[in-house]
NUMARLO-545825 format. One record per residue (C-alpha): residue number from 1; x, y, z. Coordinates in pm, whole numbers, plus 32768, in hexadecimal, padded with zeros to 4 digits. Example, Ala and Ser with C-alpha at 12.3 -4.5 7.8 and 13.67 -1.06 7.14 Angstrom:
   i    u    v    w
   1 84CE 7E3E 830C
   2 8557 7F96 82CA
This chain:
   i    u    v    w
   1 8000 8000 8000
   2 8089 8157 7F9E
   3 80D9 8231 80CA
   4 80D0 83AB 80F2
   5 819D 848B 81D2
   6 80CE 8543 82D4
   7 8159 8695 8267
   8 80FD 8651 80FD
   9 7FA8 85D3 816E
  10 7F65 8719 822A
  11 7FE1 87F3 810A
  12 7F06 873C 800D
  13 7DDE 875A 80F9
  14 7E0B 88D1 812F
  15 7E39 8911 7FBB
  16 7CFC 884B 7F73
  17 7C35 8917 8072
  18 7CB5 8A62 7FE5
  19 7CBC 8A1D 7E6D
  20 7B90 893A 7E33
  21 7A7C 8A36 7E95
  22 7B15 8B4A 7DBE
  23 7B38 8A59 7C9E
  24 79C4 8A03 7CB2
  25 7968 8B74 7CCB
  26 7A41 8BCA 7B9F
  27 79B0 8AB0 7ACB
  28 784A 8B0F 7B15
  29 7870 8C88 7B0E
  30 7947 8CA6 79D7
  31 78C3 8B83 7910
  32 7873 8C1C 77BA
  33 778D 8AFD 7766
  34 76B2 8B1E 7898
  35 7546 8B6D 7864
  36 7503 8CE1 7843
  37 766F 8D3E 7809
  38 7632 8DC3 76A7
  39 74F6 8E7B 7712
  40 75B3 8F1F 7832
  41 76CB 8F8E 774A
  42 75CD 901A 7652
  43 751A 90D9 7769
  44 7663 916A 77E2
  45 76BD 91E2 7686
  46 7563 927B 7652
  47 757F 9333 779F
  48 76D3 93C4 7743
  49 7654 9429 75EF
  50 7525 94D6 768D
  51 7605 95A1 7779
  52 7705 95FB 766F
  53 7609 9669 7568
  54 7554 9747 7662
  55 767E 9809 76E0
  56 75B7 994D 76BF
  57 74B8 98CA 77BD
  58 75B3 985E 78CB
  59 7551 997E 79AD
  60 73DB 9968 7962
  61 7324 98ED 7A9B
  62 720A 9851 79D0
  63 7300 978E 78FA
  64 73C5 9724 7A2E
  65 7285 96A2 7ACE
  66 7234 95D7 799A
  67 739A 9550 7992
  68 737F 94EC 7AFF
  69 724F 9416 7AB4
  70 72FE 9375 798C
  71 743B 9329 7A57
  72 7374 929E 7B77
  73 72B2 91B0 7A94
  74 73F4 913F 79E5
  75 74AC 910F 7B31
  76 75C6 91F3 7AB9
  77 7689 92F7 7B7C
  78 7702 942B 7AC7
  79 77B9 9575 7AFA
  80 77F1 969E 7A15
  81 7921 9779 7A52
  82 7978 98CE 79C0
  83 7AC8 990B 7918
  84 7B45 9988 7A68
  85 7ACA 983F 7B0E
  86 79AA 98F2 7BB6
  87 7884 980B 7BED
  88 775D 9864 7B11
  89 7688 972D 7B4D
  90 76A2 95F7 7C25
  91 75D4 94BE 7C5D
  92 763D 93A3 7D44
  93 779E 933B 7DB0
  94 7876 9391 7C87
  95 79CF 9361 7D23
  96 7AA5 9261 7C6A
  97 7A55 90F8 7CBB
  98 7B25 8FEA 7C0C
  99 7A0A 8EEE 7C2F
 100 790E 8FCA 7B76
 101 78F7 900C 79FF
 102 794F 9178 79C7
 103 7988 9263 78A1
 104 7A0A 93C2 7887
 105 79D1 94B0 775F
 106 7A60 960C 772C
 107 7969 96E3 766A
 108 7A0B 97D0 756A
 109 7951 98BB 7486
 110 79F4 99A3 7387
 111 7B46 995A 7421
 112 7AD0 99C5 7576
 113 7AB0 98D6 769F
 114 7953 98E7 772D
 115 7986 97ED 7849
 116 79B7 9685 78AC
 117 78AB 957C 78D2
 118 78E4 944B 79B2
 119 77EE 932E 79CF
 120 7800 91FD 7AB0
 121 772A 90CD 7A7C
 122 76E6 9004 7BB8
 123 7683 8EE2 7ADD
 124 754D 8E11 7AE8
 125 760E 8CE8 7B72
 126 76DE 8DAA 7C70
 127 760D 8D3C 7D9E
 128 7607 8BD6 7D23
 129 7780 8BE0 7CEC
 130 77BB 8C5E 7E4C
 131 76D3 8B56 7EDB
 132 7785 8A4B 7E12
 133 78D8 8AC8 7E8F
 134 785D 8ABA 7FF7
 135 77DA 895B 7FBC
 136 7927 88F7 7F21
 137 79DD 8989 8050
 138 7908 88BE 8142
 139 7934 8788 806B
 140 7AB0 87B9 805B
 141 7AC3 87E8 81D4
 142 79EE 86B0 8209
 143 7AC1 85DB 811C
 144 7C0D 8653 81A7
 145 7B8E 8632 830D
 146 7B0B 84D1 82D2
 147 7C56 846A 8236
 148 7D15 8504 8358
 149 7C38 844D 844E
 150 7C5F 8305 8393
 151 7DD6 830C 835F
 152 7E53 83EA 847E
 153 7D5A 8420 8599
 154 7CCE 82BE 85B2
 155 7E25 8214 85AF
 156 7EA1 8308 86B7
 157 7D6C 82CC 878D
 158 7D9E 8155 8764
 159 7F0B 8175 87CC
 160 7EA8 8244 88FA
 161 7DAF 8138 8961
 162 7EB2 802D 8919
 163 7FAF 80D8 89FB
 164 7EB0 80D7 8B19
 165 7E5F 7F68 8ADD
 166 7FD0 7F10 8AD4
 167 7FF9 7FC1 8C22
 168 7EE3 7EE0 8CA7
 169 7F9A 7DAB 8C27
 170 7EC2 7D61 8AF6
 171 7FA7 7D08 89D2
 172 7EA3 7C6E 88E9
 173 7E7F 7DA1 880F
 174 7E3F 7E02 86A2
 175 7E87 7F5D 861B
 176 7DDB 7FF0 84E4
 177 7EA7 801D 83A6
 178 7F02 8180 833D
 179 7F80 81FF 81EC
 180 803C 8319 8299
 181 81AC 82BB 82B3
 182 81E9 8349 840E
 183 80B3 82A1 849D
 184 8110 8158 83F5
 185 826E 816F 848D
 186 81DC 81AC 85E7
 187 80F0 8085 85B1
 188 8219 7FA8 8555
 189 82CF 8024 8689
 190 81A3 7FCA 8761
 191 8195 7E6E 86CB
 192 8308 7E39 870C
 193 82DF 7EB9 886F
 194 81B5 7DD4 88B2
 195 8272 7CAA 8823
 196 8398 7CFE 8903
 197 82B6 7D1F 8A31
 198 8213 7BCF 89E5
 199 8369 7B30 89D2
 200 83DA 7BE3 8B0D
 201 82A3 7B7B 8BCF
 202 82CB 7A15 8B59
 203 8437 7A15 8BC2
 204 83D9 7AB3 8D0F
 205 82D5 79A3 8D4B
 206 83D5 7897 8CF7
 207 84D5 7937 8DDC
 208 83D6 794E 8EF4
 209 8384 77DE 8ECD
 210 84F8 778C 8EC8
 211 8530 7863 8FFC
 212 8420 77AF 90BF
 213 84A8 765F 9055
 214 860A 76CF 90AE
 215 85A6 7745 920A
 216 84E0 7607 924B
 217 85FB 7525 91D6
 218 8702 75E1 929D
 219 8627 75D6 93D5
 220 85FE 745E 93A8
 221 8772 7429 9371
 222 87C7 74F5 94A5
 223 86C4 744A 957C
 224 8736 72E4 952D
 225 889D 72FA 95B6
 226 882A 73DF 96CF
 227 872D 72DE 974A
 228 8832 71CA 9733
 229 8933 72A0 97E8
 230 8839 72F8 98F6
 231 87D7 718B 9924
 232 893D 7111 9951
 233 8991 7230 9A3C
 234 8860 71E0 9B11
 235 88D2 7074 9B12
 236 8A23 70E2 9B98
 237 897F 71C7 9C97
 238 8890 70BA 9D16
 239 89A2 6FB3 9D2B
 240 8915 6ECD 9C21
 241 8A75 6EA4 9B9A
 242 8B00 6DF5 9CCE
 243 8C37 6D57 9C3A
 244 8D68 6E0E 9BB0
 245 8D29 6D6E 9A5B
 246 8BC3 6DF9 9A4F
 247 8C35 6F4D 9AC4
 248 8D3F 6F54 99B4
 249 8C3D 6EEA 98B0
 250 8B47 6FF8 9923
 251 8C57 7102 9919
 252 8CC2 7091 97BB
 253 8B5C 70A9 973C
 254 8B36 7201 97D7
 255 8C72 7276 9729
 256 8BF7 71EA 95DD
 257 8AA9 729F 9603
 258 8B55 73E2 9664
 259 8C39 73C2 9533
 260 8B05 7387 945B
 261 8A62 74C1 94EB
 262 8BA2 7586 94B1
 263 8BB1 7515 9347
 264 8A42 7567 930E
 265 8A5F 76C2 93A5
 266 8BA0 7702 92E5
 267 8AFE 769C 919A
 268 89CC 776C 91E6
 269 8AA2 789C 9236
 270 8B6F 7873 90F8
 271 8A36 7846 9024
 272 8994 7980 90B5
 273 8AD5 7A47 908F
 274 8AF3 79EE 8F1F
 275 898E 7A67 8EE2
 276 89FB 7BCB 8F34
 277 8B71 7BD0 8EE6
 278 8B77 7B2D 8D8F
 279 8B83 7C7E 8CDE
 280 8C70 7D2C 8DD7
 281 8D8C 7C31 8DFB
 282 8EE9 7CC4 8E22
 283 8FD0 7C16 8D2B
 284 9145 7BEE 8D57
 285 925A 7B35 8CA7
 286 926C 79C9 8D19
 287 931B 7880 8CD0
 288 91FD 7792 8C80
 289 92DB 765E 8CA0
 290 934C 76C2 8DFC
 291 91E5 76F0 8E6C
 292 9184 7598 8DED
 293 92AB 74F6 8E9E
 294 9242 7599 8FE6
 295 90E1 750D 8FB9
 296 9168 73B1 8F73
 297 9247 73BE 90A7
 298 9121 7427 9180
 299 9053 72EE 9129
 300 9174 71F8 9119
 301 9150 7188 9289
 302 8FE0 7129 9255
 303 9042 7076 9114
 304 914B 6FAD 91CE
 305 9049 6F47 92D3
 306 8F7A 6EAC 91B6
 307 90AE 6E27 9100
 308 9057 6F07 8FD7
 309 9177 6F74 8EFD
 310 917E 70D4 8E6C
 311 9235 70EA 8D20
 312 92A2 7234 8C84
 313 92FC 72A5 8B27
 314 9373 740A 8AF3
 315 93FB 74C8 89C3
 316 956D 7514 89A5
 317 9530 768D 89C1
 318 9487 775A 8ACE
 319 9315 77AA 8AAA
 320 9305 7916 8B13
 321 91C6 79DE 8B0B
 322 90EC 7AE0 8BB9
 323 8FE2 7A84 8CB3
 324 8F83 7A4E 8E1E
 325 9075 7945 8E9B
 326 8FAA 78FB 8FD6
 327 8E6A 78BC 8F14
 328 8F1D 77E9 8E10
 329 8FB6 7717 8F27
 330 8E5A 76EF 8FBC
 331 8DD2 7677 8E6C
 332 8EEE 757B 8E48
 333 8EB8 7500 8FAC
 334 8D49 74C2 8F5D
 335 8DA1 73FA 8E24
 336 8E9D 7324 8EE0
 337 8DB3 72F6 9008
 338 8C9D 7284 8F1F
 339 8D88 718E 8E71
 340 8E14 710A 8FBA
 341 8CBC 70D0 9054
 342 8C49 7002 8F2B
 343 8D8A 6F40 8EEA
 344 8D8E 6DE9 8F92
 345 8EAD 6D73 9070
 346 8FDD 6D18 8FA1
 347 8F72 6DF0 8E7C
 348 9022 6F1A 8DE6
 349 8FE6 7085 8D7F
 350 9090 7119 8C4D
 351 90C6 7294 8C48
 352 9159 7348 8B1A
 353 916F 74AC 8AA3
 354 91F4 7546 8964
 355 91E4 767E 888B
 356 9119 7695 874C
 357 90C6 77CF 867C
 358 9102 78C4 8798
 359 9042 77F0 8895
 360 90AD 770E 89B1
 361 8FE3 75CD 89B6
 362 8FC6 74FF 8AF5
 363 8F44 7399 8AF4
 364 8EF4 72B0 8C19
 365 8EA2 7145 8BD4
 366 8E48 703C 8CDA
 367 8E06 6EC6 8CD9
 368 8CB5 6EDB 8D84
 369 8B64 6E6E 8CFA
 370 8B41 6FAA 8C25
 371 8A00 7071 8BEF
 372 88B0 6FF4 8B81
 373 8804 709F 8A5A
 374 8717 7149 8B50
 375 883F 71C4 8C1E
 376 88E1 7260 8AEC
 377 87A6 732C 8AA7
 378 879A 73C8 8C02
 379 8901 73A5 8C7A
 380 8948 7518 8CA9
 381 87F7 757A 8D3E
 382 880E 75F0 8EA8
 383 87C5 74DE 8FAA
 384 8799 73CE 8EA2
 385 8814 7273 8F08
 386 87E9 7131 8E4C
 387 8740 7003 8EE2
 388 8878 6F24 8EE2
 389 89C5 6FCB 8EB0
 390 8977 7126 8F3A
 391 889F 710E 906F
 392 88A3 719C 91CE
 393 894F 7068 9254
 394 8A93 70DB 91AC
 395 8A8A 721A 9278
 396 8A51 730A 9154
 397 895A 7428 9159
 398 8924 7432 8FE1
 399 89D4 7583 8FC0
 400 8B3D 7522 8F77
 401 8B25 74FA 8DFE
 402 8A36 7623 8DE2
 403 8B35 76FE 8E96
 404 8C52 7678 8DC0
 405 8B9A 76C2 8C7C
 406 8B47 7826 8CE8
 407 8CB6 7862 8D3C
 408 8D22 77E7 8BE5
 409 8C19 78C1 8B3D
 410 8C8D 79EE 8C08
 411 8DE4 79B6 8B6A
 412 8D54 79B4 8A08
 413 8D3B 783A 89E9
 414 8C4E 7721 8A43
 415 8C3C 75C4 8ADE
 416 8BAD 7490 8A31
 417 8B7F 7327 8A9B
 418 8B86 71E3 89CF
 419 8BB8 7071 8A0D
 420 8D00 6FDA 8995
 421 8CD4 6EB9 889D
 422 8DB4 6DE1 897E
 423 8CE5 6E33 8AB4
 424 8CDB 6F47 8BB4
 425 8C7F 70B6 8BA1
 426 8D43 71CD 8AF9
 427 8D18 733B 8B63
 428 8DC2 7437 8A7B
 429 8DD9 75AC 8ABD
 430 8E93 76C3 8A12
 431 8F03 7824 8A5A
 432 8F12 792A 8949
 433 9026 7A24 890F
 434 9147 7961 89A4
 435 92A3 796C 8916
């Protein structure tokens, strides 16, 4: 559909209101083919001829009275002026009017100017022409006004109502189409805004549902070790553990539960911190290989307790880059902790890192049962744990891999998970912009 600029629309409308009535008046008033036009012209000529041929009677009151009757019947105004422009005779409004037929004749006799005769014909159709012009003006105003209401006022009223309905939360809206470019652009802007609000509200609803689930899951995870810890402490207090062996067992369980609580709170704190600090991290130059070796050394004692070997493969050159070394170490710790918890006794974990196209790629492979297809779909969702290999019995809170992936993304990379064809899980992350 062809559009029109609002300024052009207004200019065309104003020109139509101003020009159209005058055009109608001109057509009707000066139409030489209108009925009575020839008769009017003939009457005007006869009147002029009568005045000119009776120049000797111009000052005669009787002749002037007769001329008055003739002019009145012919609907003609006239004035006779002396050579010195003194008024000899006058009938009606004889001042120049561009919308009235007029003639002027200078009367000369024997080389001497007797005077000037001016006649003005008001025209038989003059009243009709004026009425038609007024009708055309009203019609032009009505047409222009209706078009303005259709293409400008109504869309603006609809947008005003739409804005109020949006404020009330109603996003199921339809705006009328306008041929005016500016109004159409505003309409498009409204549609984009409403689409954005729909998407935002949907995302907000999803986040609210996730938040409620998150709070409920965290409360459950906190309550389980707390109840167990409380039960064993009450057993110690009440003397249920009478023998040194029972006391040692109760104390060991209490330490395990406290460690589980510490890990859960630590993961929760890290997860919440990343929510707000992902865009404001302070980067510094770091040795990625050194950070990974520190992470491996930190989990080596637990690996030795399970007789799990940790194998390393590093590039010949340093992997320097820019990032938050503490967060990257935390991500690596989470990957190794996940691999260690799911690797059976006597198994092994293979860690390698290398440079490729300006990135440092880190890979952790274990000899555990790997991930099910369902696990792979939801692996990095907060608080997700599989039914077999990733459950609460392993001590995880379901945040470790989520935190690790967010750390990698904050460093311009990502974290993905697959199952190795020879068995076990493989977690691969990369960091962008490393040298």
